[in-house]
Structures are given as C-alpha cells and as structure tokens.
N, C-alpha and C positions, 0 to 999 in steps of 0.2 A: 600546340596550343589547343587543337580540337580535343585532345584527350584530357586536358586539365579541367575543363568545364564540367564534364560528367563526374570526374573524380571529386571535384569540389562540392558538387551537388550531393553526392553519396556521403562525403564527410559531414556535410551539414545535416543530412537526415539522420546519420548515426548519433551526432551530437545532440540533436533534438530528442531523439528516443532515449538517450542516456538520462537527459535532464528530467524527462517525464517519469521514467523509472525511478530515479532518485527521489522525486517528490512523492510518488506512491509509497515507496519504502518508508519515507518520513511520516506520512499520514498513517500508515499501518502501525508503525511503532508508537505514535501518539495515541491511537485508539487501544493498543495492547496495554499501555501504561495506565490509561484512564480506566480500563476494565479490571485492573488489579493484577495484571501479570508482574512478576518480579523480574528484575534484571539480574542475572547470575553471570559473573565474569568466568572465563575459562582460565582461571588462575592456577590450575594444577595440570600435570601431564594427562591425568585421566580425563579431565574436563576438556582439555584441548583435543584429545583423541576422539571423544564423543562428539564434539562440535564439528571436527572435520569430517566425520562419517554422515552428518546430516546435510541435506540440500539446503543451501542458504536462502534466506528471505521467503520461505514458505512455512506455513503452520503445519506442523506434523503431530499426529496424535501418537502418544506412547503409554504403554502400561507398565507400572512399576509396583510389583506386589498386587495389592487390590485396588489400587488408585489409578485413575486416568489423568494424565497430563497432557497439555499442549505446548509445544516447543516451537519458537520462532528463532532460528539461529541467525546471527549476524556475523559472518565470518571475518569481515573487514574490521569490525569493532572487537572481535575476540570475546563476545558475549552472547547470551541467548535470553529471550524473553520466555519465562515459563509460568503457566497458569493451570489451575484445576478446572474442573467441569463448570463450576460456578462463574469463574473469570472468563472462560471461553464463551459462556452464554451471554454475559454482559458484553463481551466484544462483539458477538453477532448483532446484538441489539444496536450497539453504537454504529456498526456498519450501515445498518438499514436506516437509522436516523440521519447519518451523514448522506446517504444517497437521496433520501427524501429532501434534505436541505439543499443538496447540489441541484435537484430537479426544480425546486421552488425558485432558486436564484436564476436558473436558466429561463424558466418560464417568465419571471419578472423582467429579465433583460429582453426577451422576444417581445413581450408586451409593450415595452418602452421604445421599440424601434419605430421611428416615424415611417409612415407609408406602408409598413408591412403588417403590423398587428396593431389593434386598437381594441377598444371596448366592443367593437362590432365584428371582430374577426378579420381574416385575411380578405383583402379586396382585389388582390392580383395586380396591382399597379403601385 
C-alpha cells in the first residue's frame, strides 16, 4: 500500500504533463495554420520517409534549392505544416501576440483577486 501512493502520484503527474503538452501542440498548430503554413500529408513513401527523419513537434528550418522553408512535422497525424519565410515571420508575430494576450489575461485575473491585488497594489493581507 505504501508503494501505491507514490506510483499514483507519479502517474497523475505524467498524465497532467501529457495534457499540457497536447494543448501546447494544438495551440502551435493553430498559429501555424493562421500564419499561412500549409498542411502537407505524408501520402507517398518518400514523404513518409522524410517525415520519419524529422524531430516531431518542432519547427525546423530547411533549404530546398534557393528557398528556405520551415517544417513542423506531426508524426501521429502523418502530415507536416510547411511554410516559407513570410509565413514563419507571421507565425513569430502571432506567438508574440498570444504571449501578450496571455499576460494580459493573467494580469486581469490577479487584479480581480480580492484581498491580494486592487487598484492600490498588494497590501500583504
């Protein structure tokens, strides 16, 4: 019984981490799509091999000929988001806007907490 409690806590921790990671992936994919990245399925053996060679869920820069592309492979879905330099620049701007928005929401939530923050700042009680 003593050993089950720590195992249960570790299992709960990993489950929570997996949920956060999944939400972050979904957010990244939404921003990539909004920035103009195209979803390219790995529907040929060559594309599947290329997808398997890439680190999943990370944006990677690649050069093909004289062009620079950015690839975000999703190995579970068997596709990749691919964008050019302009789409990647838009993505970076959207990430910054999202961070600013998240910070504003957090600040508003902290401001509305009774007894902690108010128009006069933190009073310590």
